[in-house]
VMD Tcl script that draws the C-alpha trace (Angstrom):
set ca {
  {83.04 125.97 132.42}
  {85.43 126.43 129.50}
  {83.05 125.95 126.52}
  {82.90 128.18 123.45}
  {85.47 130.50 121.95}
  {87.56 132.81 124.10}
  {86.54 136.40 123.37}
  {88.71 139.44 124.05}
  {87.93 143.15 123.84}
  {90.38 145.45 122.07}
  {90.04 149.23 122.34}
  {91.19 151.94 119.95}
  {93.35 153.41 122.75}
  {95.71 151.14 124.70}
  {93.96 149.83 127.78}
  {95.71 150.19 131.12}
  {96.68 146.65 132.04}
  {96.87 147.48 135.77}
  {93.36 148.97 135.77}
  {92.06 145.97 133.82}
  {93.62 143.49 136.27}
  {92.28 145.36 139.30}
  {88.79 145.40 137.79}
  {89.01 141.76 136.69}
  {90.08 140.67 140.17}
  {87.43 142.79 141.91}
  {84.64 141.26 139.81}
  {86.24 137.77 139.71}
  {85.82 137.92 135.93}
  {86.80 134.88 133.85}
  {86.37 135.38 130.10}
  {86.02 131.58 129.66}
  {83.25 131.10 132.20}
  {79.98 131.82 130.44}
  {79.97 135.23 128.80}
  {81.84 133.72 125.87}
  {79.08 131.11 125.50}
  {76.46 133.82 125.38}
  {78.41 135.69 122.69}
  {79.39 132.67 120.55}
  {77.42 129.57 121.53}
  {79.33 126.31 121.43}
  {80.97 127.14 118.11}
  {80.41 128.83 114.75}
  {77.66 126.29 113.97}
  {75.48 128.16 116.49}
  {75.74 131.39 114.48}
  {72.23 131.29 112.99}
  {70.57 129.14 115.65}
  {67.50 130.92 117.02}
  {67.56 128.69 120.12}
  {71.14 129.46 121.06}
  {71.75 130.90 124.49}
  {71.95 134.55 123.39}
  {68.61 134.36 121.58}
  {66.89 132.68 124.56}
  {68.14 135.43 126.88}
  {66.90 138.07 124.42}
  {63.43 136.51 124.36}
  {63.13 136.05 128.13}
  {64.40 139.55 129.00}
  {62.95 141.29 125.91}
  {66.30 142.95 125.14}
  {67.99 143.06 121.73}
  {71.51 141.70 122.28}
  {72.72 141.92 118.69}
  {75.75 143.95 119.79}
  {76.85 141.01 121.95}
  {76.43 138.48 119.14}
  {79.99 137.63 118.11}
  {78.91 136.05 114.81}
  {76.71 138.95 113.78}
  {79.40 141.38 114.84}
  {82.13 139.68 112.80}
  {79.90 139.56 109.70}
  {78.51 143.09 109.96}
  {81.33 145.14 111.46}
  {84.66 143.33 111.12}
  {86.22 146.18 113.01}
  {85.50 148.59 115.80}
  {82.08 149.54 117.19}
  {81.18 152.48 119.39}
  {81.83 151.99 123.10}
  {78.85 154.26 123.78}
  {76.48 151.95 121.88}
  {77.73 148.86 123.67}
  {77.62 150.66 127.02}
  {73.98 151.67 126.53}
  {73.07 148.10 125.57}
  {74.85 146.65 128.62}
  {73.09 149.09 130.96}
  {69.77 148.05 129.41}
  {70.73 144.41 129.96}
  {71.81 145.11 133.56}
  {68.42 146.73 134.27}
  {66.54 143.81 132.73}
  {68.57 141.30 134.76}
  {68.01 143.27 137.98}
  {64.25 143.35 137.39}
  {64.11 139.63 136.48}
  {66.51 137.81 138.82}
  {64.92 134.42 138.12}
  {65.06 134.72 134.32}
  {67.52 131.81 134.18}
  {64.71 129.41 135.11}
  {63.18 130.07 131.68}
  {66.42 129.20 129.84}
  {67.13 125.68 128.62}
  {70.56 125.34 127.08}
  {72.71 122.76 128.82}
  {76.19 122.51 130.30}
  {74.56 123.55 133.63}
  {74.95 127.15 132.49}
  {71.54 128.08 133.89}
  {72.42 127.32 137.53}
  {76.21 127.66 137.37}
  {76.51 130.88 135.38}
  {73.26 132.69 134.62}
  {71.93 132.52 138.17}
  {74.98 133.79 140.03}
  {77.58 135.25 137.68}
  {76.03 136.76 134.55}
  {74.89 140.02 136.16}
  {78.30 140.46 137.79}
  {80.00 139.96 134.40}
  {77.70 142.53 132.79}
  {78.60 145.01 135.53}
  {82.30 144.23 134.98}
  {81.94 145.04 131.27}
  {80.05 148.25 132.00}
  {82.77 149.43 134.34}
  {85.50 148.33 131.93}
  {83.92 150.31 129.11}
  {83.63 153.37 131.38}
  {87.30 153.12 132.36}
  {88.33 152.99 128.73}
  {86.06 155.91 127.84}
  {87.70 157.92 130.64}
  {91.11 156.97 129.24}
  {90.15 158.39 125.82}
  {88.92 155.30 123.97}
  {85.78 155.53 121.85}
  {85.79 152.23 119.94}
  {85.99 148.54 120.82}
  {86.19 145.31 118.85}
  {85.90 141.63 119.68}
  {88.54 139.11 118.76}
  {88.83 135.41 119.51}
  {91.78 133.16 120.04}
}
mol new
graphics top color blue
foreach p $ca { graphics top sphere $p radius 0.5 }
foreach p [lrange $ca 0 end-1] q [lrange $ca 1 end] { graphics top cylinder $p $q radius 0.2 }
display resetview
């Protein structure tokens, strides 16, 4: 897909690169393939747009995704946030996605993201992030921040 900013997670304790690669390969995770669009939209101009992809997903699933909003995060936190808080939010999102597998049909955003990402890959990416956060918690991390290239 390749739209939007590339988003990376940085932890307060050095992440094991080998564990990250194994997890990334197991989940076929590509940080440029949709999750970045949910977090950022097409660009910074989407920051306050109530119809951007993130806000549509929030409305359809009735889940507050503020912690995944890159623009809100950079304005409000500009640093690390609690892994526990993000973990809880991702588990809530995972549950909502599992209960509403056809939610993507209520999303209208473009770039074929509905059929090409939301339908088949979004839940897998959420599960990847949940497991990645757990691995880092087990390795002693407690904080995470988002950065973009």
